[in-house]
N, C-alpha and C positions, 0 to 999 in steps of 0.2 A: 503493500500500501503507498502513498505517496505521503510523507509526514514532513515536518519542519527539523533538520535536525539538530539544532541547539535546542529546542522546545525539548525535545526526544531524551537528550543528553542530559540535561535538566532533571528530567524525570524521571530516569536512571540511577541518577546519585541520589536524589530523594530517598529512592525507595530500594538503593544499596543493592543494585543487582551486580551479579557478578556472571559474566557471560562474553560474548561476542556478538556485534553488532555489526551485519553484513550490508553494505550501502550500495546500490546498483543504480548506473544513470548512462546511456548512452553506450552501452557494450562496455563499460568500464566495473571493475570493482574494486570495492576499499575493504578493508577490516578494520575493525574500532575495537580492542581487548579492555575489558573492563571487567575489574575488580572490587567488589563493594562499593560500586558507583562509581570509581576512580578509573581514569583513563592509564591504562598500563601502556600500552603501544597501538599505533596505526599504522598502518601501509597499506600497499595496490596503488591503482590507478596508472596512469600513462608512463610516468618517470618512475618507478620503483627502483631501480636497480641505480639509477643514474641519482636518483635521492642520497638512496644508502651510502654512494660513495660519496656524495658531497658533504653528508654530514660529520660521516667518519673522517675524511679530509679537515674539517673544521673542528673538530673537538679532540681529535684521538690520532693522527696522523699515522703514528707508527703501529698501528694494532693491524696484525693480521688473521684472521679467524683461521680455524683448523677445518675447513671445510670440511674434509675427508671425516673428521669424528663426529662431525652431527647428523649423520644418519637422515632419519627421516624427518627430523625436528622441522615445523613450522608454524609460526613465521620465523624461514630461518636467519632474518635479520637479528630478531629478538633474541633468539637461542646463541646467537654467535655472543650477544653483548653477556650474556647469562654464562657461557662458555669464558669468555676474557675478564669477568668479575672471582668467577671463580677459581682461576689459576693465577689471579695477581695481573694482569696482562692492562686491566682497565682499572679505574678507580670510581668510588659510587659518583664521584662530581662528573667525571668522564662519561660515565654510562647515563646519568641522567639527562646531562647537556644532549647527548647523541638521539634520547628518546625524545625529548621537550622539541627538538628542531625537527625532527621526523611527524611527530605528531602536529603541529603548528603549519608545516606545509600540507597536511595531508586533509586537515579541518580549510585550511585557505582554498583549496576546492571545492570544498563541499558547502561549506557554510554562506545560507543565503539562496543558494543553488534551486532550483524548480524541479520539479518531477524526480526526486528522489526515492527509490523503492528501500526502505529499512525492513531489516529482517533480524529478530535477536534471536541467537541461541543459545539460552540461559544454562548454563553450568557446563558451555564449552570454553570458559578461558583458558588463562594460562597459569600452571601451577606454580611458578616462580615468580614474586612481585619485586621487583627491582627500585621503581619508582611509583608512588602514586600522586598521579597530576589532578588538583580541584579542576572540574572542569571550567566553573565560574571564570577563574583566572586564565584557563587557556582561552576560553573563548574572548575574552576583552583583548590577550595578545593578538589573536587573530584578526576580532575586527581593526585594532591598529595597523595591523599590517596591509588588509584591506583597504582602511582610508588612503595608508600612504599609494598604495598602487595606484588608487583613483585619481589622488592629488600628482601624479607626474603628468596625466593629460594623456596617455597612452591609448586608453581605451578608445580613442575616437578612431583607431584607426581598424576599429570592430572590437569580436571578442578574444580579445588576448590577454595570454595569461604569460605568468615568469618561465614557465615551458617553453616558450620560445629563446628562439638563438638570434641575437641582434648578428649580420654578415656585412662586413666591410666591403661598400662598391667604390667609392671612390678613396683610394687609398692617399693617394697625393695629399687631398684637401685636409685629410686627418692629422696628416703628417705634419702639418705646418700647425696643429693647435698644442696649447700645451698638455704637456704629457702624452701626444700623438704615437710615440715609440710604443711606449705601455697597451695603448689602447690597440694598437693595432695586433698585438700579441693577443692582447683578453680577448678581441672581437676578431676569433679565427673560426669562426663556425661552428664549432664544438662546446660552446658555453651559453648555457640558456641565462637567462635573466638572474636565477636563483643564481648560476654558478658564478655570474659577473659581483653579486651581493655578494658572497665567501669569499672572491679573491679579494676584494677592495675593502672588506672589513669595515663596511659603512654599513648602514640602513637601505632598505629599499626604497624608500626615495630617494635618498643622495646619491644610489649607485646607479638609478635608472635616469634622473634627472638631467645630466650631462649629455644624453644621448639623444633627448626629446629634438632638439635642435637639427640634430644632424641628421635623422628620422626625416626630416619637415624639408631638409635642401635635398635628399635622396643620396645622401652620402652612406648610409646604411639602410638595408633588407633587413627584412625579418624572414627566418625559416624554421619549420616546424623540425625537429631530432626525432628520431627512434629511441629504443630504448636501447640499454646494453643487455647481453644474456646474464641469465641470471647463475650465480654458481653454484645453486643447487634448484632441481626440477622442482615445479609447483606440487604441493602436497597439499591432502587435508590435515589442518590443525587436529592434536588431539591432547587433552587436559595434562594425560603423562609424557608427554614427548618432552616436555624441558627435563624432567629427571635422565630423559637419554641423554642430554648435549653435556652433562658434566664430566669432565676429562676422566681419566678413572685415575691421577695423581690428584686430584681437588686436595685431599688430604695430608699432600706430601708439606712439606718446609719450602719456603719462598725464597730465591735468590736472586739479590738485586744483583745486575751486571751494568757498571758505570763504566763507559768509555767511549770516545768520539770517535774512535773506528768502529765501522762496521764490519770490517773484516773478523777483528777481535771480538767483537758483540758476540759473531756469530760462532765462533770458534767455541768459547765459553757457554755461549747458549747451547751448541749442538752436541757439546758432552754432556752436560750436566741434566738436560732434558733424556737425553738416552740411559742415565743413571737413574734416574726418576722422579729427578727436582723439577719444581714448579718455577720457572725462570723468567723474569721482568727486564727488559733492556731499557738502559737510561744512556740518552747519547748526548744530551746537555743536562746537566745535574742541577744546574742554577736552576734553567727554566721550568726542570721537570721536579723541583722537589715539592712541589703539593702531592704530585703522584707517589711518590717513595716515600711521602709521609702519613699516606693513606694507607698504604699496601703494607706497611710496617713487615718489613723484610725482615727473615731471621736472620739472613748472613749478607754481607755488602761485600762485591769484588769490585775495586775500582782501579784505575789505571794513574800514572802518575802525572798524566801531561795530559789537559780535558781544556776546553775551550774557558776563556774567563776566571778560570780557578785551578790550579795544581791540587794533585791528593791530599798533601800535607794539609793544606788550607781548607780543603774540602771536611777531612777527616775531623780537623778540629772545631769547624762550625758542627757536624753532626754530633759531638759527643756532647756540646752544651746545651742538645735537645734531651728531654726524660726520654724520649721514643726511641732515643737511639743510643742513650747512655753507655749501655751494657752489650748492646750489639756486635756480635763480632765482626770487625772490618779488617779486609785484607789487603794490602795493596801492591800492585801488578805493576812491575818495574825493568828493565833491562840497565839499570844502571844500579847495580847492589854493591853498596860499600859500606865501611862501617861509619863513617858521617850520614849516608844516609839512613843504616836502620837506626843511628840513634836518632836524628829528627822526625824519623815515621813512631817511632816511642815515644818521645815527648808530643807526639800529637793526636796520640790515641789509638795508633795503629795497633791492631791485635797481632798480626804478623806478615810478613813479606813473602811474593813469590816471582821467583826471577824469571821472566820472559826467554824462552819459549817453555811453555807451562802443558807438561803431560796430561793425557785424560787420571792418569794413573794417578798421580800427584795431587791436582785439584781434586779427584773426588776423595781421595784420603783425607784433607784437609778438609774441606768442608762438610765430610762426614763426621769428622771429629769433633764439631760444635752445632751441627745441627743433623743427628743423625735421620735417617729415613722413618717414616713410619708403616712398617710391616712384618707381618710377624714371617715372611719369606724373606732370602737371603737375596741383598740388594745384585743388580746385574752386573756382570762383568763391566767394566769400563771399554767401548770400542775403539778401536783406531779411527780416528779422522780420514774423512776423504781428501783426497791430494790436495783437491783446489782449497781447501783450509787449513794447510799443512805450512802455509806461508806466512811469518807472523810478523808486520809491517814495521819499519824501522822508527823505534823514537828519538824523539828531538830532547836535549838536554834542554829543560827550561830557564830562560837568562834571567827573569823578574819574578816575582809572585805577583797577579794580576789585578787582586783585589782592592778595592783602596780600603786603607788602614783605618779598620773600627774603633779604632784608642783616638787617634785623633779626629775620625766622626764626632765621638760622643762627646767629646771633650769642648769640640768646635760650639757644639747644640748646648751645651752647657752652659756655657758662657754666654752665646747669644740671648738663649733664655733670661739669663739674669741680669743681662742688659735691655732687658724689657718687653724683646721679640718673644709673637706669639704664632706667628702664621707661618708654618712651615710644609705648605702644601706642598706636596708631590716631594720634595726629601729623600736620599737613599740612604738608609742608615743599617745596611745589611748587617747583620752578626755582633752589633755594635752592645756593649755592657753598659746599661743605665739603673742598674739596681739601685732602687730605696731611691732615685731622681724625683726630686719635686717640680712636676710639670702640670700642675692646674691650670685648665683651660686651654691647655694648648691644642692648635692647630696641626694635626698631621694628616688630614685628610691626605689618600690616594698617597700617602708615603711607605717608603717599602722597608718595613721592618724585618724581613723574613730572617729567621734563627736570632733576633734580636734577644737580649735579657734584658725584661723589663719586670721581673719579679720586685715585688715591695714598693713599685712607683705609684708616686701618686699622681691618678691621672685624672680627679673627679672633673667632670665637666669637658671633658677632652673631646676633641671632634677626628676621630677615627676613622668617617666614612669611606669606606672603598680603599681604606689603608690593607696593605699585604703583609699578615703579619702570623705566615705558614712557619710553623714550628718557633713562633716566639715560647720564650719561658715567662709566665705574667703570675708564678704563685704568689699569692697572697697579693696581687695588685689591686690599688684601689681606681673602679670605674665609676662610682655611683655618677648615673643622670650623665655617662657619656653616652656617645654618638658613634656607635659602631654598624650604622645601618650600612649591608652590602660589604661587609669587608670580609676578606679571607682570611681565616682563622684554621685552617685545616692543620691539623695534629699540634696546636696549640696548645700549651697546658696553661690551665685556669684553676688549679685545684687553691679552693680558699682564696678566691678572689674575691671581691665586691663590686658586682653587677646589678646591684639595685635601682633599679629606674634607669636600666641601661637601654638605648635603643640598638636592637642587634635584626630589627627585618631585614629578612633577603642575606642573614650572612651566612657564612658557610664555615661550621664550625665540626666538620665531619671528619671523625676521629679525634677528636680533641679531648682533653682531659680536664671534666668541669668538678671532679671530687669535693666535693664539700663546698662548692663553691654558692654565695648568695644573690641569687637571682631574684628575689622579690620584688614583683611587680615590673619586671624587665618586660619587654616586647620583643617577643621571638616570632612575630607571624613569618610565613615560608622560609624559615630558615633553614638549613640544611644541616640537621645534625647524625645523622646516619653513621652509626657505628661510634658514636661517640661515649665517653664515660662518666655518666652524671651521679654515681654513686653517692648516696648523703647529701647531694645537692637540694639546695633552698630554693624550690620555683613556687612559694605562695603567692598567690592573686598575680602570677605572671601572665602573659598574653600569647600564647602557643598556637595561632590559629595558623590553619594548615600546614603547619609545622611537620618536616622532614624528622622522626624519630626513630626511623627504621633498623633492626639490630641494635640499638643504642642499649646502654646499659643503666637502668633507671633503678636500681637495686636502692633500696631504702631511701630514697629522693621524697621528699616531699612537695606535692603539687595539689596542697589543700586551695579550695575555692580557685585553682589557676583555669585560666578558660582552653581548654585543649579542642576547639569547636574543629573539624575536619583536621585532628592531626593524625598523621601515619604512626602508629605502633605496633606495626606487623613484627615480629619476631623479636620485639624488644624484650628486655630481660627486668621484670618486675617483681624482685622476690621484697615482699615487705611495703611496698611502694605507696606512700597517703595518697587518695585520689578522692578524700571526701570533700563532698560540695564540688568537684572540681564539673566543669561545663564538658561532657564527652560527645555531645551533640554532633552526628557522623563522624564521629573518630574510628579509624580499625586499629581495634586493638588484637594483642594478643592470644592466642589459641591458649585455654586455659586446659590443664589435663586432669583425668579424675583425680588425681591428688589436689586438686587445687592450686597447684604450681603453674605459671607460664612458662 
């Protein structure tokens, strides 16, 4: 039957329906997967594969699914995300970003369209929940995207969608324009408007608007593109499909390999995967620090020479965090000497490995600190294929590349003492500001990754959009501070004071919030998946549509808190106090027969 999609989705959320909403129109089919009325995923339509490749490139470009192991899983996109999350190749933040981008594009094509046929397959949803999206919020974002598209004026050429590709027709004229060379490369006939938006990293309107005059002058033309081949054939979805996608080693320790050499990363990954370990590869550790902190690997292998930071500096920074304080860290280098060993030991390196590393030596060392969890004996290390036996040469670093964090901290404190308060966008990576009085300071969009702010007075501070990945903030006073949109992945906020704090949309995934004071804090739509909130005080806090999937909430106090629409699926809530809390529309953890979650 023909129905309005927005109204139907809102009705399904109110009824907390679990299942698959099949949408059909003009010979095309889309699938919207629901759990308790929330959107889990959406796929289908004319550019299903192109969409998948685009959102993956934008949010997790290094992730390569193991299609062979997915078997009969459907939808194949979602189950590859389940697989990537299980084996540590994707973090909760990356996975949620991929899911949200996919859902937005699908609904962009469907919302407001007439002649849609909707069929609900109740109980035929997905058995693994990664992110649960609020229908109202997603529809609001879709409406904004549609308004941006209309505002470009491109629809005067007809029923044009962002799946259409702009193609250069008059290269000489475009070449003379600002950024002409880049535009000629981008408008090569293989990039749709969605692709242009992704490549330019701008809004849909800002990406398309500059092209309108060129279309009007005939310098560009529009063409449709076919979809790309799917990595797996279409199959009918089944509730049990997710279980089949989990790799056989999903329970094994995770090893993180940090190296800027693709060849070296492949050598390490191949050796360890064959031995039975899960492996995540990191080519730019400073750029991928959030992924590293979210994954919490059991062992870290790192090269000495990497972009923007050397192994000694990076190890020193990691050792400052509570997450990696005791994690075994091995430094791989071709320059082994007494001096380097001494420097490595002072930086916190557990052991050093000399290149080239044999599979037997690598397995022996890793298994000593992170033994495989299996009753059967571990597989014998296999020799590497010939193409992976040549280790790339390693250059001796001449100077350390990170700015001196001691000097940076000293300069900040001097400027603050002189009356300066606005430090918007400042870079303070790894700085030690323990116990400093910085009340009312403006550190919006500042880079405080791996900084030590323990015991700081940040009452009323502005930290909106700040990068606080892996920051140490034990007993920090952030009362009435603004942390909206801040990135706090892996941060340690144990016993911190966040009363009345603004944390709307903040990313607290895998953060430690043990005994943290969050009374009256606003955590609306924050991502707190996998965080530890044991004994935290959240009395009267606002957690509207907050994602607490898999978080540890043992003995936490949610008395009179607003948990409307919160995702508490698979959260641990032993002796948690939710007396008087508003749980309207919340997704709650399963309760066993003994009353435990």
